[in-house]
C-alpha positions as CSV (number, residue, x, y, z in Angstrom):
1,M,7.0,10.9,-24.2
2,M,9.2,8.3,-26.0
3,N,6.6,5.7,-25.3
4,Y,3.8,8.0,-26.4
5,G,5.6,8.3,-29.7
6,I,5.9,4.5,-29.9
7,M,2.1,4.1,-29.3
8,N,1.4,6.5,-32.1
9,L,4.1,5.6,-34.7
10,A,5.1,2.0,-34.1
11,S,3.5,-0.9,-36.0
12,I,0.6,-2.4,-34.0
13,P,2.0,-6.0,-33.9
14,N,5.1,-4.6,-32.1
15,I,3.7,-1.7,-30.1
16,H,3.7,-3.6,-26.8
17,R,7.2,-5.0,-27.4
18,Y,8.8,-1.7,-28.2
19,S,7.1,0.0,-25.2
20,F,8.1,-2.7,-22.9
21,V,11.8,-2.6,-23.9
22,V,12.0,1.2,-23.7
23,A,10.1,1.6,-20.4
24,M,11.9,-1.3,-18.7
25,G,15.3,-0.3,-20.2
26,Y,14.9,3.3,-18.9
27,L,13.9,2.1,-15.5
28,T,16.8,-0.3,-15.3
29,L,19.3,2.5,-16.2
30,C,17.8,4.6,-13.4
31,H,18.2,1.7,-11.0
32,I,21.8,1.3,-12.0
33,S,22.5,5.0,-11.5
34,R,21.2,4.7,-7.9
35,I,23.6,1.8,-7.2
36,Y,26.7,3.2,-8.7
37,I,26.2,6.9,-7.8
38,F,24.6,6.5,-4.3
39,H,26.1,3.2,-3.2
40,Y,23.0,1.5,-1.8
41,G,21.8,4.7,-0.3
42,I,18.1,5.5,0.1
43,L,17.6,9.1,-0.8
44,T,14.8,11.3,0.4
45,T,14.6,12.4,-3.2
46,D,14.5,8.9,-4.5
47,F,12.5,8.9,-7.8
48,S,12.5,5.1,-8.5
49,G,9.2,4.4,-6.7
50,P,7.1,6.7,-8.9
51,L,9.0,5.6,-12.0
52,M,8.3,1.9,-11.2
53,I,4.6,2.7,-11.2
54,I,4.8,4.7,-14.4
55,T,6.6,1.8,-16.0
56,Q,3.7,-0.5,-15.0
57,K,1.2,1.9,-16.5
58,I,3.0,2.4,-19.8
59,T,3.5,-1.3,-20.4
60,T,-0.1,-2.1,-19.3
61,L,-1.5,0.4,-21.7
62,A,0.7,-0.7,-24.5
63,C,-0.4,-4.4,-24.1
64,Q,-4.1,-3.5,-23.8
65,L,-3.8,-1.2,-26.9
66,H,-2.2,-4.1,-28.8
67,D,-5.0,-6.4,-27.6
68,G,-7.7,-3.9,-28.7
69,I,-6.3,-2.9,-32.2
70,G,-3.8,-5.7,-33.2
71,R,-5.6,-8.9,-32.1
72,Q,-8.8,-10.7,-32.8
73,A,-11.3,-11.2,-30.0
74,E,-11.1,-15.0,-30.2
75,E,-7.3,-14.7,-29.5
76,L,-7.9,-13.0,-26.2
77,T,-8.7,-14.2,-22.8
78,A,-11.9,-13.0,-21.2
79,E,-10.0,-10.5,-19.1
80,Q,-7.9,-9.3,-22.0
81,N,-11.1,-8.8,-24.0
82,R,-12.7,-6.8,-21.2
83,L,-9.7,-4.5,-20.8
84,A,-8.6,-4.1,-24.4
85,V,-8.2,-0.5,-25.5
86,K,-9.8,0.1,-29.0
87,S,-8.2,3.5,-29.8
88,R,-5.0,5.3,-29.1
89,P,-5.2,7.8,-26.2
90,S,-4.9,11.5,-26.7
91,L,-1.8,13.2,-25.1
92,L,-4.0,14.6,-22.3
93,E,-5.6,11.2,-21.6
94,Y,-2.1,9.5,-21.7
95,L,-0.5,12.0,-19.3
96,S,-3.5,12.1,-17.0
97,Y,-3.4,8.3,-16.7
98,L,0.4,8.2,-16.0
99,L,0.7,11.3,-13.7
100,N,-2.6,11.7,-11.9
101,F,-2.0,12.9,-8.3
102,M,-3.8,9.9,-6.8
103,S,-1.2,7.4,-7.8
104,I,1.9,9.2,-8.9
105,I,3.8,8.6,-5.6
106,A,3.0,5.1,-4.5
107,G,0.5,3.7,-7.1
108,P,-1.3,1.5,-7.4
109,C,-1.3,0.8,-11.2
110,S,-4.8,0.7,-12.6
111,N,-6.2,-0.3,-16.0
112,Y,-6.6,2.5,-18.5
113,K,-10.2,1.7,-19.3
114,D,-11.1,1.9,-15.5
115,Y,-9.3,5.2,-15.1
116,I,-10.9,6.8,-18.1
117,A,-14.3,5.6,-16.9
118,F,-13.6,7.3,-13.6
119,I,-12.5,10.6,-15.2
120,E,-15.6,10.6,-17.4
121,G,-17.9,9.9,-14.4
122,R,-18.9,6.4,-15.5
123,H,-16.8,4.4,-13.1
124,V,-19.4,3.7,-10.3
125,H,-22.4,3.7,-12.6
126,M,-20.8,1.1,-14.9
127,K,-20.3,-1.3,-11.9
128,L,-23.8,-0.7,-10.5
129,L,-25.4,-1.7,-13.8
130,E,-24.0,-5.2,-13.3
131,V,-26.5,-5.8,-10.6
132,N,-30.3,-6.2,-11.0
133,W,-31.4,-3.7,-8.4
134,K,-35.1,-4.1,-9.0
135,Q,-34.9,-7.7,-7.6
136,K,-33.3,-6.1,-4.5
137,G,-36.2,-3.7,-4.0
138,Y,-34.6,-0.6,-5.4
139,D,-36.5,1.9,-7.6
140,R,-33.3,3.5,-8.9
141,L,-29.6,3.0,-8.7
142,P,-28.1,3.5,-5.3
143,D,-25.3,6.1,-4.7
144,P,-22.4,4.3,-2.9
145,S,-20.2,6.4,-0.7
146,P,-16.5,5.7,-0.2
147,T,-16.5,7.3,3.3
148,G,-16.7,4.0,5.3
149,A,-14.0,2.3,3.2
150,V,-11.7,5.3,3.5
151,M,-12.1,5.5,7.3
152,Y,-11.5,1.8,7.7
153,K,-8.4,2.0,5.6
154,L,-7.1,5.0,7.5
155,C,-7.5,3.0,10.7
156,I,-5.4,0.3,9.2
157,T,-2.7,2.8,8.2
158,L,-2.7,4.2,11.8
159,V,-2.2,0.8,13.3
160,S,0.5,0.0,10.7
161,L,2.3,3.2,11.5
162,I,2.3,2.4,15.2
163,L,3.6,-1.1,14.5
164,F,6.3,0.3,12.2
165,L,7.5,2.8,14.9
166,T,7.7,0.0,17.5
167,L,8.1,-3.4,16.1
168,T,10.2,-2.6,13.0
169,K,12.8,-0.6,15.0
170,N,13.1,-3.2,17.7
171,F,13.4,-6.3,15.4
172,P,15.9,-5.4,12.6
173,M,16.4,-8.0,9.9
174,A,20.2,-7.6,10.2
175,Y,20.1,-9.3,13.6
176,I,19.5,-12.7,12.1
177,I,23.0,-12.8,10.7
178,D,24.7,-11.4,13.9
179,N,27.6,-13.6,14.9
180,E,26.6,-13.7,18.5
181,F,23.0,-14.6,17.7
182,L,24.1,-17.4,15.3
183,D,26.5,-18.9,17.9
184,K,24.0,-19.0,20.8
185,T,20.7,-19.7,19.1
186,P,19.6,-23.2,18.0
187,F,18.3,-23.8,14.5
188,L,14.6,-23.9,15.3
189,S,14.8,-20.7,17.4
190,R,16.5,-19.0,14.5
191,L,13.6,-19.9,12.3
192,G,11.2,-18.6,14.9
193,Y,13.0,-15.3,15.1
194,L,13.1,-15.1,11.3
195,Y,9.3,-15.2,11.3
196,V,9.2,-12.4,13.9
197,V,11.6,-10.1,12.0
198,T,9.8,-10.7,8.8
199,Q,6.5,-9.8,10.4
200,A,8.1,-6.6,11.8
201,A,9.2,-5.6,8.3
202,K,5.6,-5.7,6.9
203,P,3.9,-2.7,8.5
204,K,5.6,-0.1,6.3
205,Y,4.2,-1.9,3.2
206,Y,0.8,-2.2,4.9
207,F,0.9,1.5,5.6
208,A,1.9,2.8,2.2
209,W,-0.3,0.5,0.1
210,T,-3.4,1.0,2.3
211,L,-3.0,4.8,2.4
212,A,-2.5,4.9,-1.4
213,D,-5.7,2.8,-1.8
214,A,-7.6,5.2,0.6
215,V,-6.5,8.2,-1.4
216,N,-8.0,6.8,-4.6
217,N,-11.2,5.9,-2.8
218,A,-11.5,9.3,-1.3
219,A,-11.4,10.7,-4.8
220,G,-14.2,8.3,-5.8
221,Y,-12.1,5.8,-7.6
222,G,-11.8,2.1,-6.7
223,F,-15.4,1.0,-6.6
224,S,-15.6,-2.7,-7.7
225,G,-19.3,-3.5,-7.3
226,V,-21.4,-5.3,-4.8
227,D,-20.6,-8.6,-3.1
228,E,-23.0,-11.5,-2.5
229,R,-24.2,-9.9,0.8
230,G,-25.1,-6.7,-1.0
231,T,-22.2,-4.7,0.5
232,F,-20.6,-2.0,-1.6
233,R,-16.9,-2.9,-2.3
234,W,-14.1,-0.4,-2.7
235,D,-11.3,-2.8,-3.4
236,L,-10.7,-2.4,-7.2
237,L,-7.3,-0.9,-6.5
238,S,-6.5,-2.6,-3.2
239,N,-2.9,-3.8,-3.1
240,L,-3.1,-6.4,-0.3
241,N,-5.5,-8.5,1.7
242,I,-3.9,-8.7,5.2
243,W,-6.1,-11.5,6.5
244,N,-5.4,-13.7,3.5
245,I,-1.7,-12.9,3.8
246,E,-1.4,-13.9,7.4
247,T,-3.5,-17.0,7.1
248,A,-2.2,-18.2,3.7
249,T,-1.8,-22.0,3.5
250,S,0.1,-21.9,0.1
251,F,2.9,-19.9,-1.4
252,K,0.5,-19.1,-4.3
253,M,-2.2,-17.8,-2.0
254,Y,0.4,-15.6,-0.2
255,I,1.7,-14.1,-3.5
256,E,-1.8,-13.4,-4.8
257,N,-2.7,-11.3,-1.8
258,W,0.6,-9.4,-1.5
259,N,1.1,-6.4,-3.8
260,I,-2.0,-7.4,-5.7
261,Q,-1.8,-4.8,-8.4
262,T,1.8,-5.6,-9.2
263,A,1.0,-9.3,-9.4
264,A,-1.9,-8.4,-11.8
265,W,0.5,-6.3,-13.9
266,L,3.1,-9.2,-14.1
267,K,0.3,-11.6,-15.1
268,R,-1.0,-9.3,-17.8
269,V,2.3,-8.2,-19.4
270,C,4.4,-11.4,-18.9
271,Y,2.7,-14.6,-17.6
272,D,-0.2,-14.5,-20.0
273,R,2.0,-13.6,-23.0
274,A,5.2,-15.7,-22.3
275,P,5.7,-18.3,-25.0
276,W,7.5,-20.6,-22.6
277,Y,8.4,-20.9,-18.9
278,P,5.9,-18.3,-17.8
279,T,6.5,-18.8,-14.1
280,A,10.3,-18.3,-14.3
281,L,10.0,-15.3,-16.7
282,T,7.5,-13.6,-14.5
283,F,9.7,-13.9,-11.4
284,I,12.7,-12.6,-13.4
285,L,10.7,-9.6,-14.6
286,S,9.6,-8.9,-11.1
287,A,13.2,-8.9,-9.9
288,L,14.3,-6.6,-12.8
289,W,11.4,-4.2,-12.1
290,H,12.3,-3.9,-8.4
291,G,15.9,-3.0,-9.2
292,I,19.4,-4.4,-9.5
293,Y,20.2,-5.1,-5.9
294,P,21.5,-8.7,-5.7
295,G,19.1,-9.5,-2.9
296,Y,16.1,-9.1,-5.2
297,Y,17.5,-11.7,-7.6
298,F,18.2,-14.1,-4.7
299,T,14.6,-13.6,-3.6
300,F,12.8,-14.1,-6.9
301,L,15.0,-16.9,-8.2
302,T,14.4,-18.7,-4.9
303,G,10.7,-17.9,-5.4
304,I,10.7,-19.8,-8.7
305,L,12.0,-23.0,-7.0
306,I,9.6,-22.8,-4.1
307,T,6.6,-22.0,-6.3
308,L,7.2,-25.0,-8.5
309,A,7.8,-27.2,-5.5
310,A,4.7,-26.0,-3.7
311,R,2.7,-26.6,-6.9
312,A,4.0,-30.1,-7.2
313,I,3.2,-30.9,-3.6
314,R,-0.3,-29.4,-3.8
315,N,-1.2,-31.3,-7.1
316,N,0.1,-34.6,-5.8
317,C,-0.9,-34.5,-2.1
318,R,-3.7,-32.1,-1.2
319,H,-6.6,-34.3,-2.3
320,Y,-5.6,-36.9,0.3
321,F,-6.2,-34.4,3.1
322,L,-9.6,-32.9,2.2
323,S,-11.6,-35.1,4.5
324,P,-12.5,-35.9,7.2
325,V,-12.6,-32.4,8.8
326,P,-9.9,-32.9,11.5
327,L,-7.5,-34.1,8.9
328,K,-8.2,-31.1,6.7
329,I,-7.6,-28.8,9.7
330,A,-4.3,-30.5,10.5
331,Y,-3.3,-30.1,6.9
332,D,-4.1,-26.4,6.9
333,I,-2.1,-25.8,10.1
334,V,0.9,-27.6,8.7
335,T,0.7,-25.9,5.3
336,W,0.2,-22.5,7.0
337,A,3.4,-22.9,9.1
338,V,5.4,-24.2,6.1
339,T,4.1,-21.3,3.9
340,Q,5.0,-18.6,6.4
341,L,8.5,-20.0,6.9
342,A,9.0,-20.4,3.2
343,V,8.0,-16.8,2.6
344,C,10.3,-15.6,5.4
345,Y,13.2,-17.7,3.9
346,T,12.5,-16.3,0.4
347,V,12.1,-12.6,1.3
348,A,15.1,-12.2,3.7
349,P,17.5,-11.3,0.9
350,F,15.0,-8.7,-0.4
351,V,15.4,-6.8,2.8
352,M,19.2,-7.4,3.2
353,L,19.9,-6.4,-0.5
354,A,23.6,-7.3,-0.6
355,V,25.3,-10.6,-1.5
356,E,27.4,-11.2,1.6
357,P,24.6,-11.0,4.2
358,T,22.4,-13.1,2.0
359,I,24.9,-15.9,1.6
360,K,25.7,-15.7,5.3
361,F,21.9,-16.0,6.1
362,Y,21.4,-19.0,3.8
363,K,24.4,-20.7,5.2
364,S,23.2,-20.2,8.7
365,V,19.9,-22.1,7.9
366,Y,21.7,-24.7,5.7
367,F,20.0,-23.7,2.5
368,H,17.2,-26.0,3.7
369,M,14.4,-24.6,1.5
370,H,16.5,-24.8,-1.6
371,I,17.4,-28.4,-0.9
372,L,13.9,-29.4,0.0
373,S,12.4,-27.7,-3.1
374,I,14.9,-29.5,-5.4
375,L,14.2,-32.8,-3.8
376,V,10.4,-32.3,-4.3
377,L,10.9,-31.4,-7.9
378,L,13.1,-34.5,-8.5
379,L,10.8,-36.9,-6.6
380,L,7.3,-35.8,-7.4
381,P,5.7,-35.9,-10.8
382,I,5.0,-32.5,-12.3
383,R,1.9,-31.8,-14.3
384,P,2.4,-28.4,-15.9
385,Q,-0.4,-26.6,-17.5
386,T,0.7,-25.8,-21.0
387,H,-0.1,-22.5,-22.8
388,S,-2.2,-24.5,-25.3
389,V,-4.4,-25.9,-22.5
390,R,-4.7,-22.5,-20.9
391,R,-5.6,-21.0,-24.2
392,A,-8.3,-23.6,-24.8
393,Q,-9.7,-22.9,-21.3
394,N,-9.7,-19.2,-21.9
395,Q,-11.5,-19.6,-25.3
396,A,-14.2,-21.8,-23.6
397,M,-14.7,-19.1,-21.0
398,L,-14.9,-16.4,-23.7
399,N,-17.5,-18.4,-25.6
400,S,-19.5,-18.9,-22.4
401,I,-19.5,-15.1,-21.8
402,K,-20.6,-14.4,-25.4
403,S,-23.5,-16.9,-25.2
404,K,-24.7,-15.2,-21.9
405,D,-24.5,-11.8,-23.6
406,K,-26.7,-13.1,-26.4
């Protein structure tokens, strides 16, 4: 309600800033209360998950309202222009967007305009109009059903649940810092086991996010259009792409397919709007949003280093390995292995949470990814894409879209 007051009373140039500070400040206070009152305990009545999703929605709406009322179209990227909200929501629309039953528990965060189109019954029709159905032999618009998508996603949740009840319990992350394990296991074997325990930690996320996606689809929300093969897609709100995660050949590709809607939120409220150091600020915001456990900050600060190093390697080396085909395959295999190990190295503190086990883990693997990343950044030339370059590219894209519309 404080943020609704801000959206209606604050000056338009500052509406997104005030909303961001209040929402993130309140969320952080709640995270602090969990630490100091409950001492790292995970309660069955834990409220932080739903509050994290509400924080995403509040800040998303505030930024898109600022884009729609407080900025000129030529200042916006193509995506910002498409999602801009042109009028303040009513109290009922605002509360419905934040607290609807489909996403209140586990998300995902969706864009306000997409949600309102769904509530008003325009969601599917709007996406269908993007396709020329007469060329495909249709006399009228088809009526896509979410049943197939829902059943498929429920099957994934079932498999994920089974894996969680078996793998996750048998391969705890804490074992990688067990003294006996560290004394008896060589370095390469420890890295292999790190990959195994990280894989074992994933099914609970696969379960929750896929089930949340299926709930929205079952209600008729989440239709994203038609692919090049003519298949109806229900992935507008999908939070992960399991195949792309498990076959990722770059750190960037992995991140883009893991917690997709949160990554999109971070891009829209931070990366696209940061005046400087957008990558670093985005990772820091992600850590702050997740909570104040020290492990989160170890993970996301390490992620900054590895992201910058991976970008430098890709920009400087990848073009040498694109042909012939056997060389490209060998390159993909090597980059897949390095990416998976880099992700495991980065996310281990996220699971362990506390400082002592994190430091013990990094000591046991000799801080090798930190050292390698720093060496890469020192030795390879970096070609950052400045905000002015990105702005020029976005303007060119917007002009192209406008010319097509004409």
